[in-house]
N, CA, C and O atoms as a CHARMM CRD file, in Angstrom:
* protein
*
  372
    1    1 MET  N      9.13600 -11.58700   7.53800 PROA 1      0.00000
    2    1 MET  CA     9.54600 -11.61800   6.16000 PROA 1      0.00000
    3    1 MET  C      9.68300 -10.18500   5.61100 PROA 1      0.00000
    4    1 MET  O     10.58000  -9.89300   4.82000 PROA 1      0.00000
    5    2 THR  N      8.78600  -9.31500   6.04400 PROA 2      0.00000
    6    2 THR  CA     8.84500  -7.92100   5.58500 PROA 2      0.00000
    7    2 THR  C     10.14000  -7.26700   6.02900 PROA 2      0.00000
    8    2 THR  O     10.76500  -6.53400   5.26300 PROA 2      0.00000
    9    3 LEU  N     10.54100  -7.52900   7.25400 PROA 3      0.00000
   10    3 LEU  CA    11.77800  -6.95400   7.76800 PROA 3      0.00000
   11    3 LEU  C     12.97900  -7.47200   6.98100 PROA 3      0.00000
   12    3 LEU  O     13.87500  -6.70500   6.63100 PROA 3      0.00000
   13    4 TYR  N     12.99600  -8.76200   6.70800 PROA 4      0.00000
   14    4 TYR  CA    14.06800  -9.35800   5.91400 PROA 4      0.00000
   15    4 TYR  C     14.13600  -8.70700   4.53700 PROA 4      0.00000
   16    4 TYR  O     15.22000  -8.34800   4.07800 PROA 4      0.00000
   17    5 ARG  N     13.00200  -8.55200   3.87800 PROA 5      0.00000
   18    5 ARG  CA    12.97400  -7.94400   2.54200 PROA 5      0.00000
   19    5 ARG  C     13.42100  -6.48100   2.57400 PROA 5      0.00000
   20    5 ARG  O     14.03000  -5.99200   1.62300 PROA 5      0.00000
   21    6 THR  N     13.12100  -5.80200   3.65000 PROA 6      0.00000
   22    6 THR  CA    13.52600  -4.40600   3.78400 PROA 6      0.00000
   23    6 THR  C     15.04000  -4.28800   3.86400 PROA 6      0.00000
   24    6 THR  O     15.64200  -3.46900   3.16800 PROA 6      0.00000
   25    7 VAL  N     15.64900  -5.09600   4.70100 PROA 7      0.00000
   26    7 VAL  CA    17.11100  -5.08500   4.82000 PROA 7      0.00000
   27    7 VAL  C     17.73400  -5.54500   3.50400 PROA 7      0.00000
   28    7 VAL  O     18.73800  -4.98800   3.06000 PROA 7      0.00000
   29    8 GLN  N     17.14200  -6.55400   2.88600 PROA 8      0.00000
   30    8 GLN  CA    17.64300  -7.04500   1.59500 PROA 8      0.00000
   31    8 GLN  C     17.63800  -5.93200   0.55100 PROA 8      0.00000
   32    8 GLN  O     18.59900  -5.78700  -0.20400 PROA 8      0.00000
   33    9 GLU  N     16.57300  -5.15100   0.50300 PROA 9      0.00000
   34    9 GLU  CA    16.48500  -4.04700  -0.45700 PROA 9      0.00000
   35    9 GLU  C     17.55600  -2.99400  -0.18300 PROA 9      0.00000
   36    9 GLU  O     18.18100  -2.48900  -1.11600 PROA 9      0.00000
   37   10 ALA  N     17.77000  -2.66600   1.07300 PROA 10     0.00000
   38   10 ALA  CA    18.79300  -1.67300   1.41800 PROA 10     0.00000
   39   10 ALA  C     20.18100  -2.16100   1.01000 PROA 10     0.00000
   40   10 ALA  O     20.97700  -1.39000   0.47600 PROA 10     0.00000
   41   11 VAL  N     20.47400  -3.43200   1.25800 PROA 11     0.00000
   42   11 VAL  CA    21.77900  -3.98800   0.89600 PROA 11     0.00000
   43   11 VAL  C     21.91100  -4.08100  -0.62200 PROA 11     0.00000
   44   11 VAL  O     22.97300  -3.78000  -1.16600 PROA 11     0.00000
   45   12 THR  N     20.85600  -4.48900  -1.30600 PROA 12     0.00000
   46   12 THR  CA    20.89000  -4.55200  -2.77100 PROA 12     0.00000
   47   12 THR  C     21.15500  -3.17800  -3.36500 PROA 12     0.00000
   48   12 THR  O     21.95500  -3.04600  -4.29200 PROA 12     0.00000
   49   13 ASN  N     20.49500  -2.15800  -2.84300 PROA 13     0.00000
   50   13 ASN  CA    20.73500  -0.78600  -3.31700 PROA 13     0.00000
   51   13 ASN  C     22.19000  -0.39100  -3.10500 PROA 13     0.00000
   52   13 ASN  O     22.79900   0.22700  -3.97800 PROA 13     0.00000
   53   14 MET  N     22.74800  -0.74300  -1.95300 PROA 14     0.00000
   54   14 MET  CA    24.13400  -0.42100  -1.65500 PROA 14     0.00000
   55   14 MET  C     25.05600  -1.08300  -2.68600 PROA 14     0.00000
   56   14 MET  O     25.93900  -0.42900  -3.24100 PROA 14     0.00000
   57   15 VAL  N     24.85300  -2.35900  -2.93600 PROA 15     0.00000
   58   15 VAL  CA    25.71800  -3.10200  -3.85300 PROA 15     0.00000
   59   15 VAL  C     25.58500  -2.57300  -5.28500 PROA 15     0.00000
   60   15 VAL  O     26.58600  -2.43500  -5.99000 PROA 15     0.00000
   61   16 LYS  N     24.37000  -2.28000  -5.71000 PROA 16     0.00000
   62   16 LYS  CA    24.12800  -1.86800  -7.09700 PROA 16     0.00000
   63   16 LYS  C     24.51800  -0.42500  -7.40100 PROA 16     0.00000
   64   16 LYS  O     25.01500  -0.12700  -8.48700 PROA 16     0.00000
   65   17 HSD  N     24.29200   0.46600  -6.44400 PROA 17     0.00000
   66   17 HSD  CA    24.34000   1.89200  -6.76400 PROA 17     0.00000
   67   17 HSD  C     25.39800   2.72100  -6.04300 PROA 17     0.00000
   68   17 HSD  O     25.71200   3.82500  -6.48800 PROA 17     0.00000
   69   18 SER  N     25.95300   2.22100  -4.94700 PROA 18     0.00000
   70   18 SER  CA    26.77300   3.10300  -4.10200 PROA 18     0.00000
   71   18 SER  C     28.21800   3.23200  -4.54700 PROA 18     0.00000
   72   18 SER  O     28.86400   4.24100  -4.26400 PROA 18     0.00000
   73   19 GLY  N     28.73500   2.22400  -5.23900 PROA 19     0.00000
   74   19 GLY  CA    30.16200   2.23900  -5.56800 PROA 19     0.00000
   75   19 GLY  C     31.02500   2.06800  -4.32700 PROA 19     0.00000
   76   19 GLY  O     32.20700   2.41300  -4.34200 PROA 19     0.00000
   77   20 ALA  N     30.45600   1.54800  -3.27100 PROA 20     0.00000
   78   20 ALA  CA    31.16400   1.41500  -1.99200 PROA 20     0.00000
   79   20 ALA  C     32.22300   0.32600  -2.04000 PROA 20     0.00000
   80   20 ALA  O     32.09500  -0.66400  -2.76100 PROA 20     0.00000
   81   21 THR  N     33.27000   0.53500  -1.25500 PROA 21     0.00000
   82   21 THR  CA    34.28000  -0.50700  -1.05700 PROA 21     0.00000
   83   21 THR  C     34.04600  -1.22700   0.26900 PROA 21     0.00000
   84   21 THR  O     34.61500  -2.29100   0.51500 PROA 21     0.00000
   85   22 GLU  N     33.20000  -0.63800   1.12200 PROA 22     0.00000
   86   22 GLU  CA    32.86700  -1.24200   2.40900 PROA 22     0.00000
   87   22 GLU  C     31.40000  -0.98400   2.73000 PROA 22     0.00000
   88   22 GLU  O     30.85200   0.07500   2.42500 PROA 22     0.00000
   89   23 GLY  N     30.78900  -1.97100   3.34500 PROA 23     0.00000
   90   23 GLY  CA    29.42100  -1.83100   3.80700 PROA 23     0.00000
   91   23 GLY  C     29.25500  -2.62000   5.07700 PROA 23     0.00000
   92   23 GLY  O     29.99900  -3.56700   5.33300 PROA 23     0.00000
   93   24 ILE  N     28.28300  -2.23500   5.87400 PROA 24     0.00000
   94   24 ILE  CA    28.06100  -2.91800   7.14000 PROA 24     0.00000
   95   24 ILE  C     26.56300  -2.96300   7.42500 PROA 24     0.00000
   96   24 ILE  O     25.82900  -2.02300   7.12100 PROA 24     0.00000
   97   25 VAL  N     26.13000  -4.06100   8.00800 PROA 25     0.00000
   98   25 VAL  CA    24.76500  -4.20000   8.49500 PROA 25     0.00000
   99   25 VAL  C     24.86800  -4.55000   9.97300 PROA 25     0.00000
  100   25 VAL  O     25.52100  -5.52400  10.34800 PROA 25     0.00000
  101   26 GLN  N     24.22600  -3.75900  10.79600 PROA 26     0.00000
  102   26 GLN  CA    24.24900  -3.99200  12.24800 PROA 26     0.00000
  103   26 GLN  C     22.82100  -4.17300  12.74100 PROA 26     0.00000
  104   26 GLN  O     21.91300  -3.45900  12.31500 PROA 26     0.00000
  105   27 LEU  N     22.63000  -5.11700  13.62700 PROA 27     0.00000
  106   27 LEU  CA    21.34600  -5.33400  14.27600 PROA 27     0.00000
  107   27 LEU  C     21.54100  -5.21900  15.77800 PROA 27     0.00000
  108   27 LEU  O     22.50800  -5.74000  16.33300 PROA 27     0.00000
  109   28 GLU  N     20.61000  -4.52900  16.42800 PROA 28     0.00000
  110   28 GLU  CA    20.66300  -4.37900  17.87500 PROA 28     0.00000
  111   28 GLU  C     19.26900  -4.56800  18.43400 PROA 28     0.00000
  112   28 GLU  O     18.33200  -3.87600  18.03500 PROA 28     0.00000
  113   29 GLY  N     19.13200  -5.49400  19.34800 PROA 29     0.00000
  114   29 GLY  CA    17.85700  -5.72500  20.00000 PROA 29     0.00000
  115   29 GLY  C     17.92900  -5.31800  21.45800 PROA 29     0.00000
  116   29 GLY  O     18.92200  -5.57200  22.14000 PROA 29     0.00000
  117   30 ASN  N     16.86900  -4.68700  21.92600 PROA 30     0.00000
  118   30 ASN  CA    16.80500  -4.25700  23.31200 PROA 30     0.00000
  119   30 ASN  C     15.34600  -4.35000  23.74100 PROA 30     0.00000
  120   30 ASN  O     14.54700  -3.45700  23.46000 PROA 30     0.00000
  121   31 GLY  N     15.01400  -5.42200  24.41500 PROA 31     0.00000
  122   31 GLY  CA    13.61000  -5.61900  24.77800 PROA 31     0.00000
  123   31 GLY  C     12.78000  -5.81000  23.52600 PROA 31     0.00000
  124   31 GLY  O     13.04500  -6.71700  22.73600 PROA 31     0.00000
  125   32 ARG  N     11.79300  -4.97700  23.33900 PROA 32     0.00000
  126   32 ARG  CA    10.91300  -5.06500  22.16900 PROA 32     0.00000
  127   32 ARG  C     11.37500  -4.18300  21.02800 PROA 32     0.00000
  128   32 ARG  O     10.68600  -4.08800  20.01200 PROA 32     0.00000
  129   33 ILE  N     12.51800  -3.53800  21.16500 PROA 33     0.00000
  130   33 ILE  CA    13.00800  -2.61600  20.14800 PROA 33     0.00000
  131   33 ILE  C     14.09000  -3.29600  19.31500 PROA 33     0.00000
  132   33 ILE  O     15.01100  -3.90900  19.85500 PROA 33     0.00000
  133   34 LEU  N     13.96800  -3.18200  18.00600 PROA 34     0.00000
  134   34 LEU  CA    14.98300  -3.67400  17.08600 PROA 34     0.00000
  135   34 LEU  C     15.49400  -2.49700  16.27500 PROA 34     0.00000
  136   34 LEU  O     14.71800  -1.77600  15.64700 PROA 34     0.00000
  137   35 ARG  N     16.80300  -2.30900  16.29300 PROA 35     0.00000
  138   35 ARG  CA    17.44000  -1.25200  15.49800 PROA 35     0.00000
  139   35 ARG  C     18.35100  -1.90400  14.46900 PROA 35     0.00000
  140   35 ARG  O     19.13000  -2.79900  14.79400 PROA 35     0.00000
  141   36 ILE  N     18.24600  -1.45100  13.23500 PROA 36     0.00000
  142   36 ILE  CA    19.07000  -1.97600  12.15200 PROA 36     0.00000
  143   36 ILE  C     19.72900  -0.79800  11.45500 PROA 36     0.00000
  144   36 ILE  O     19.07600   0.19800  11.14400 PROA 36     0.00000
  145   37 THR  N     21.02600  -0.92000  11.21300 PROA 37     0.00000
  146   37 THR  CA    21.77800   0.09300  10.48400 PROA 37     0.00000
  147   37 THR  C     22.40200  -0.56400   9.26200 PROA 37     0.00000
  148   37 THR  O     23.04300  -1.61000   9.36800 PROA 37     0.00000
  149   38 VAL  N     22.21200   0.05200   8.10700 PROA 38     0.00000
  150   38 VAL  CA    22.86900  -0.36400   6.87000 PROA 38     0.00000
  151   38 VAL  C     23.67500   0.84400   6.40600 PROA 38     0.00000
  152   38 VAL  O     23.11600   1.90100   6.11400 PROA 38     0.00000
  153   39 GLU  N     25.00300   0.67600   6.34000 PROA 39     0.00000
  154   39 GLU  CA    25.88900   1.81900   6.10300 PROA 39     0.00000
  155   39 GLU  C     26.93800   1.46400   5.05800 PROA 39     0.00000
  156   39 GLU  O     27.41400   0.33000   5.00300 PROA 39     0.00000
  157   40 ASP  N     27.29500   2.44500   4.22800 PROA 40     0.00000
  158   40 ASP  CA    28.35400   2.22800   3.23900 PROA 40     0.00000
  159   40 ASP  C     29.22300   3.46800   3.10800 PROA 40     0.00000
  160   40 ASP  O     28.86900   4.55100   3.57300 PROA 40     0.00000
  161   41 ASN  N     30.37500   3.28400   2.45900 PROA 41     0.00000
  162   41 ASN  CA    31.29600   4.39600   2.22500 PROA 41     0.00000
  163   41 ASN  C     31.26900   4.81000   0.75200 PROA 41     0.00000
  164   41 ASN  O     32.27200   5.27400   0.21000 PROA 41     0.00000
  165   42 GLY  N     30.12800   4.63700   0.12200 PROA 42     0.00000
  166   42 GLY  CA    29.99300   4.91000  -1.30400 PROA 42     0.00000
  167   42 GLY  C     29.85000   6.37400  -1.66300 PROA 42     0.00000
  168   42 GLY  O     30.23000   7.26900  -0.90800 PROA 42     0.00000
  169   43 ILE  N     29.28800   6.58900  -2.84800 PROA 43     0.00000
  170   43 ILE  CA    29.20900   7.93300  -3.42900 PROA 43     0.00000
  171   43 ILE  C     28.10500   8.78800  -2.83300 PROA 43     0.00000
  172   43 ILE  O     28.09900  10.00500  -3.01800 PROA 43     0.00000
  173   44 GLY  N     27.16500   8.16700  -2.11700 PROA 44     0.00000
  174   44 GLY  CA    26.05400   8.92200  -1.56200 PROA 44     0.00000
  175   44 GLY  C     25.15500   9.45200  -2.66500 PROA 44     0.00000
  176   44 GLY  O     25.36600   9.16200  -3.84300 PROA 44     0.00000
  177   45 PHE  N     24.16200  10.22100  -2.28200 PROA 45     0.00000
  178   45 PHE  CA    23.24900  10.80700  -3.27000 PROA 45     0.00000
  179   45 PHE  C     22.50500  11.97200  -2.64000 PROA 45     0.00000
  180   45 PHE  O     22.51100  12.14800  -1.42200 PROA 45     0.00000
  181   46 ASP  N     21.87000  12.75700  -3.48500 PROA 46     0.00000
  182   46 ASP  CA    21.03800  13.86500  -3.03900 PROA 46     0.00000
  183   46 ASP  C     19.62800  13.32000  -2.85700 PROA 46     0.00000
  184   46 ASP  O     18.97100  12.98300  -3.84200 PROA 46     0.00000
  185   47 LYS  N     19.15100  13.22800  -1.62600 PROA 47     0.00000
  186   47 LYS  CA    17.82900  12.65500  -1.35900 PROA 47     0.00000
  187   47 LYS  C     16.72000  13.40400  -2.08600 PROA 47     0.00000
  188   47 LYS  O     15.71000  12.80800  -2.46100 PROA 47     0.00000
  189   48 ASN  N     16.89800  14.69200  -2.28600 PROA 48     0.00000
  190   48 ASN  CA    15.86800  15.49300  -2.93200 PROA 48     0.00000
  191   48 ASN  C     15.79100  15.25100  -4.43600 PROA 48     0.00000
  192   48 ASN  O     14.78700  15.58800  -5.06400 PROA 48     0.00000
  193   49 ASN  N     16.83500  14.67200  -5.01900 PROA 49     0.00000
  194   49 ASN  CA    16.85800  14.41000  -6.45300 PROA 49     0.00000
  195   49 ASN  C     17.18600  12.95500  -6.75000 PROA 49     0.00000
  196   49 ASN  O     17.81700  12.65300  -7.76300 PROA 49     0.00000
  197   50 ALA  N     16.76200  12.05400  -5.87200 PROA 50     0.00000
  198   50 ALA  CA    17.03100  10.62700  -6.05600 PROA 50     0.00000
  199   50 ALA  C     16.24700  10.11200  -7.25700 PROA 50     0.00000
  200   50 ALA  O     15.11300  10.53400  -7.48000 PROA 50     0.00000
  201   51 PRO  N     16.83500   9.20800  -8.03000 PROA 51     0.00000
  202   51 PRO  CA    16.11800   8.62900  -9.17000 PROA 51     0.00000
  203   51 PRO  C     14.82300   7.95800  -8.71700 PROA 51     0.00000
  204   51 PRO  O     14.76400   7.40400  -7.62000 PROA 51     0.00000
  205   52 ARG  N     13.81500   8.00400  -9.53000 PROA 52     0.00000
  206   52 ARG  CA    12.50000   7.45100  -9.18200 PROA 52     0.00000
  207   52 ARG  C     12.22900   6.10700  -9.85100 PROA 52     0.00000
  208   52 ARG  O     11.06800   5.74600 -10.04000 PROA 52     0.00000
  209   53 LYS  N     13.25200   5.37200 -10.20800 PROA 53     0.00000
  210   53 LYS  CA    13.06900   4.06600 -10.83000 PROA 53     0.00000
  211   53 LYS  C     12.74900   3.03600  -9.75800 PROA 53     0.00000
  212   53 LYS  O     13.35000   3.05400  -8.68400 PROA 53     0.00000
  213   54 GLY  N     11.81600   2.14200 -10.03500 PROA 54     0.00000
  214   54 GLY  CA    11.50600   1.06500  -9.10800 PROA 54     0.00000
  215   54 GLY  C     10.95700   1.58200  -7.78200 PROA 54     0.00000
  216   54 GLY  O     10.55700   2.74100  -7.66800 PROA 54     0.00000
  217   55 LEU  N     10.94700   0.71100  -6.79600 PROA 55     0.00000
  218   55 LEU  CA    10.42500   1.08600  -5.47800 PROA 55     0.00000
  219   55 LEU  C     11.43500   1.88100  -4.67300 PROA 55     0.00000
  220   55 LEU  O     11.07100   2.85100  -4.00800 PROA 55     0.00000
  221   56 GLY  N     12.69800   1.48400  -4.72400 PROA 56     0.00000
  222   56 GLY  CA    13.77700   2.22100  -4.07500 PROA 56     0.00000
  223   56 GLY  C     13.48200   2.67800  -2.67200 PROA 56     0.00000
  224   56 GLY  O     13.00200   1.90900  -1.83800 PROA 56     0.00000
  225   57 LEU  N     13.77400   3.94100  -2.41600 PROA 57     0.00000
  226   57 LEU  CA    13.62300   4.50000  -1.07000 PROA 57     0.00000
  227   57 LEU  C     12.18400   4.51400  -0.60300 PROA 57     0.00000
  228   57 LEU  O     11.91700   4.26500   0.57300 PROA 57     0.00000
  229   58 SER  N     11.25200   4.80000  -1.49700 PROA 58     0.00000
  230   58 SER  CA     9.84700   4.83400  -1.08200 PROA 58     0.00000
  231   58 SER  C      9.38000   3.45600  -0.62900 PROA 58     0.00000
  232   58 SER  O      8.54700   3.34800   0.27100 PROA 58     0.00000
  233   59 GLY  N      9.91100   2.40100  -1.24700 PROA 59     0.00000
  234   59 GLY  CA     9.58600   1.04000  -0.82300 PROA 59     0.00000
  235   59 GLY  C     10.10500   0.73900   0.56500 PROA 59     0.00000
  236   59 GLY  O      9.42700   0.09700   1.36700 PROA 59     0.00000
  237   60 LEU  N     11.33100   1.21300   0.85200 PROA 60     0.00000
  238   60 LEU  CA    11.89700   1.02800   2.19000 PROA 60     0.00000
  239   60 LEU  C     11.03800   1.73000   3.23500 PROA 60     0.00000
  240   60 LEU  O     10.70100   1.15100   4.26800 PROA 60     0.00000
  241   61 VAL  N     10.69300   2.96700   2.95900 PROA 61     0.00000
  242   61 VAL  CA     9.88400   3.74800   3.89900 PROA 61     0.00000
  243   61 VAL  C      8.52900   3.07300   4.11700 PROA 61     0.00000
  244   61 VAL  O      8.05800   2.96300   5.24900 PROA 61     0.00000
  245   62 SER  N      7.91700   2.63000   3.03700 PROA 62     0.00000
  246   62 SER  CA     6.60800   1.97900   3.12600 PROA 62     0.00000
  247   62 SER  C      6.66700   0.70800   3.96800 PROA 62     0.00000
  248   62 SER  O      5.80500   0.48700   4.81800 PROA 62     0.00000
  249   63 ARG  N      7.66500  -0.11400   3.74000 PROA 63     0.00000
  250   63 ARG  CA     7.77900  -1.37000   4.49000 PROA 63     0.00000
  251   63 ARG  C      7.97700  -1.12500   5.98400 PROA 63     0.00000
  252   63 ARG  O      7.33400  -1.76100   6.81800 PROA 63     0.00000
  253   64 VAL  N      8.87500  -0.19400   6.31000 PROA 64     0.00000
  254   64 VAL  CA     9.15000   0.08900   7.72200 PROA 64     0.00000
  255   64 VAL  C      7.91400   0.69300   8.39300 PROA 64     0.00000
  256   64 VAL  O      7.59900   0.35500   9.53400 PROA 64     0.00000
  257   65 THR  N      7.22500   1.57300   7.69500 PROA 65     0.00000
  258   65 THR  CA     6.01200   2.18200   8.23700 PROA 65     0.00000
  259   65 THR  C      4.93900   1.13100   8.50500 PROA 65     0.00000
  260   65 THR  O      4.25500   1.19100   9.52700 PROA 65     0.00000
  261   66 LYS  N      4.78700   0.16900   7.59400 PROA 66     0.00000
  262   66 LYS  CA     3.79700  -0.90400   7.78700 PROA 66     0.00000
  263   66 LYS  C      4.10900  -1.75200   9.02000 PROA 66     0.00000
  264   66 LYS  O      3.21100  -2.33000   9.63300 PROA 66     0.00000
  265   67 LEU  N      5.38800  -1.81700   9.36900 PROA 67     0.00000
  266   67 LEU  CA     5.78900  -2.56000  10.56800 PROA 67     0.00000
  267   67 LEU  C      5.64400  -1.72200  11.83800 PROA 67     0.00000
  268   67 LEU  O      5.93600  -2.20100  12.93400 PROA 67     0.00000
  269   68 GLY  N      5.19400  -0.47200  11.69300 PROA 68     0.00000
  270   68 GLY  CA     5.05000   0.41200  12.84300 PROA 68     0.00000
  271   68 GLY  C      6.36400   1.01000  13.28900 PROA 68     0.00000
  272   68 GLY  O      6.50100   1.42800  14.43800 PROA 68     0.00000
  273   69 GLY  N      7.33100   1.05400  12.39000 PROA 69     0.00000
  274   69 GLY  CA     8.65500   1.55600  12.72500 PROA 69     0.00000
  275   69 GLY  C      8.95000   2.90700  12.11900 PROA 69     0.00000
  276   69 GLY  O      8.08500   3.56800  11.54400 PROA 69     0.00000
  277   70 ALA  N     10.20000   3.29300  12.26900 PROA 70     0.00000
  278   70 ALA  CA    10.68300   4.56400  11.74600 PROA 70     0.00000
  279   70 ALA  C     11.94600   4.29300  10.94100 PROA 70     0.00000
  280   70 ALA  O     12.65600   3.31500  11.18000 PROA 70     0.00000
  281   71 ILE  N     12.21200   5.17200   9.98800 PROA 71     0.00000
  282   71 ILE  CA    13.39800   5.04900   9.15300 PROA 71     0.00000
  283   71 ILE  C     14.01400   6.43100   8.98800 PROA 71     0.00000
  284   71 ILE  O     13.31500   7.43500   8.85200 PROA 71     0.00000
  285   72 GLU  N     15.33400   6.45000   9.00300 PROA 72     0.00000
  286   72 GLU  CA    16.06900   7.69900   8.76200 PROA 72     0.00000
  287   72 GLU  C     17.17900   7.37600   7.76800 PROA 72     0.00000
  288   72 GLU  O     17.90900   6.39900   7.93100 PROA 72     0.00000
  289   73 ILE  N     17.29400   8.20500   6.74300 PROA 73     0.00000
  290   73 ILE  CA    18.31800   8.02100   5.72300 PROA 73     0.00000
  291   73 ILE  C     19.23000   9.23600   5.76400 PROA 73     0.00000
  292   73 ILE  O     18.79300  10.36900   5.56000 PROA 73     0.00000
  293   74 ARG  N     20.50800   8.98000   6.03200 PROA 74     0.00000
  294   74 ARG  CA    21.50700  10.05600   6.05800 PROA 74     0.00000
  295   74 ARG  C     22.46100   9.83900   4.89400 PROA 74     0.00000
  296   74 ARG  O     23.10700   8.79600   4.80000 PROA 74     0.00000
  297   75 THR  N     22.54700  10.81200   4.01900 PROA 75     0.00000
  298   75 THR  CA    23.41800  10.70600   2.86100 PROA 75     0.00000
  299   75 THR  C     23.67700  12.08400   2.27500 PROA 75     0.00000
  300   75 THR  O     22.89400  13.01500   2.46700 PROA 75     0.00000
  301   76 SER  N     24.76400  12.19400   1.57300 PROA 76     0.00000
  302   76 SER  CA    25.04900  13.37200   0.76600 PROA 76     0.00000
  303   76 SER  C     26.07200  12.94900  -0.27800 PROA 76     0.00000
  304   76 SER  O     26.79500  11.96900  -0.09500 PROA 76     0.00000
  305   77 LEU  N     26.12400  13.68500  -1.35200 PROA 77     0.00000
  306   77 LEU  CA    27.04000  13.33900  -2.43400 PROA 77     0.00000
  307   77 LEU  C     28.46900  13.24100  -1.91800 PROA 77     0.00000
  308   77 LEU  O     28.97200  14.15800  -1.27000 PROA 77     0.00000
  309   78 GLY  N     29.11700  12.11700  -2.21500 PROA 78     0.00000
  310   78 GLY  CA    30.51100  11.90500  -1.83800 PROA 78     0.00000
  311   78 GLY  C     30.74300  11.41700  -0.42400 PROA 78     0.00000
  312   78 GLY  O     31.89100  11.21400  -0.02500 PROA 78     0.00000
  313   79 ASN  N     29.67300  11.22200   0.35200 PROA 79     0.00000
  314   79 ASN  CA    29.84300  10.86400   1.77000 PROA 79     0.00000
  315   79 ASN  C     29.15200   9.58500   2.19500 PROA 79     0.00000
  316   79 ASN  O     28.91400   9.39500   3.38800 PROA 79     0.00000
  317   80 GLY  N     28.82300   8.71300   1.28000 PROA 80     0.00000
  318   80 GLY  CA    28.20600   7.45200   1.64800 PROA 80     0.00000
  319   80 GLY  C     26.77900   7.61700   2.12100 PROA 80     0.00000
  320   80 GLY  O     26.21100   8.70900   2.08700 PROA 80     0.00000
  321   81 THR  N     26.21200   6.50600   2.56500 PROA 81     0.00000
  322   81 THR  CA    24.81000   6.48200   2.98700 PROA 81     0.00000
  323   81 THR  C     24.68200   5.63000   4.24300 PROA 81     0.00000
  324   81 THR  O     25.31400   4.58100   4.36700 PROA 81     0.00000
  325   82 THR  N     23.85900   6.09800   5.16500 PROA 82     0.00000
  326   82 THR  CA    23.51200   5.33800   6.35600 PROA 82     0.00000
  327   82 THR  C     21.99600   5.31800   6.45600 PROA 82     0.00000
  328   82 THR  O     21.34200   6.36000   6.42200 PROA 82     0.00000
  329   83 ILE  N     21.44500   4.10500   6.58200 PROA 83     0.00000
  330   83 ILE  CA    20.00600   3.94600   6.74700 PROA 83     0.00000
  331   83 ILE  C     19.77000   3.31300   8.11600 PROA 83     0.00000
  332   83 ILE  O     20.31300   2.25300   8.42800 PROA 83     0.00000
  333   84 TYR  N     18.94700   3.98700   8.93000 PROA 84     0.00000
  334   84 TYR  CA    18.58200   3.49400  10.25800 PROA 84     0.00000
  335   84 TYR  C     17.12300   3.05600  10.23900 PROA 84     0.00000
  336   84 TYR  O     16.25300   3.81000   9.80400 PROA 84     0.00000
  337   85 PHE  N     16.85400   1.84500  10.70600 PROA 85     0.00000
  338   85 PHE  CA    15.49300   1.36200  10.89700 PROA 85     0.00000
  339   85 PHE  C     15.30700   1.14900  12.38500 PROA 85     0.00000
  340   85 PHE  O     16.21900   0.69000  13.07300 PROA 85     0.00000
  341   86 GLU  N     14.13900   1.47900  12.87900 PROA 86     0.00000
  342   86 GLU  CA    13.82700   1.19600  14.27600 PROA 86     0.00000
  343   86 GLU  C     12.40400   0.68200  14.33600 PROA 86     0.00000
  344   86 GLU  O     11.45900   1.36400  13.93700 PROA 86     0.00000
  345   87 ILE  N     12.26900  -0.52700  14.84100 PROA 87     0.00000
  346   87 ILE  CA    10.96000  -1.17800  14.91000 PROA 87     0.00000
  347   87 ILE  C     10.61200  -1.43200  16.36400 PROA 87     0.00000
  348   87 ILE  O     11.45500  -1.88300  17.14000 PROA 87     0.00000
  349   88 GLY  N      9.36600  -1.14200  16.73600 PROA 88     0.00000
  350   88 GLY  CA     8.88200  -1.45600  18.08100 PROA 88     0.00000
  351   88 GLY  C      9.10100  -0.33900  19.07500 PROA 88     0.00000
  352   88 GLY  O      9.12100  -0.59100  20.27900 PROA 88     0.00000
  353   89 SER  N      9.26700   0.89100  18.61100 PROA 89     0.00000
  354   89 SER  CA     9.48800   1.99900  19.54400 PROA 89     0.00000
  355   89 SER  C      8.98500   3.29200  18.93300 PROA 89     0.00000
  356   89 SER  O      8.35700   3.29600  17.87400 PROA 89     0.00000
  357   90 VAL  N      9.26800   4.37800  19.61100 PROA 90     0.00000
  358   90 VAL  CA     8.93200   5.69800  19.09100 PROA 90     0.00000
  359   90 VAL  C      9.86500   6.02700  17.92700 PROA 90     0.00000
  360   90 VAL  O     10.94200   5.43900  17.82600 PROA 90     0.00000
  361   91 PRO  N      9.47800   6.95100  17.04700 PROA 91     0.00000
  362   91 PRO  CA    10.32200   7.28600  15.89700 PROA 91     0.00000
  363   91 PRO  C     11.71200   7.75500  16.27300 PROA 91     0.00000
  364   91 PRO  O     11.93800   8.28800  17.36000 PROA 91     0.00000
  365   92 ILE  N     12.64100   7.54400  15.34600 PROA 92     0.00000
  366   92 ILE  CA    14.03100   7.99000  15.49600 PROA 92     0.00000
  367   92 ILE  C     14.06200   9.50700  15.52400 PROA 92     0.00000
  368   92 ILE  O     13.32200  10.17100  14.79700 PROA 92     0.00000
  369   93 LYS  N     14.92800  10.04900  16.37000 PROA 93     0.00000
  370   93 LYS  CA    15.06300  11.52400  16.42900 PROA 93     0.00000
  371   93 LYS  C     16.37900  11.94700  15.84900 PROA 93     0.00000
  372   93 LYS  O     16.68000  13.14000  15.80700 PROA 93     0.00000
């Protein structure tokens, strides 16, 4: 359920805030490793100055960490956002 809520939060953020015309959610399983990518072509944001309303990014990080996973967020203004989750393995590099 935690994993479902994590992906749901990432998709909700994309729909509400990104201004994207396209988004994608990919799941890949390999043995005990699950990789999830949530990506959009929206406006992106500056991670260092992200709004602090609600749980947002810190909630995503907290949920993935509780599952023993890793999360990487790639974004910049004007270039969309890609969020990688990896559960059941060593952290993303």
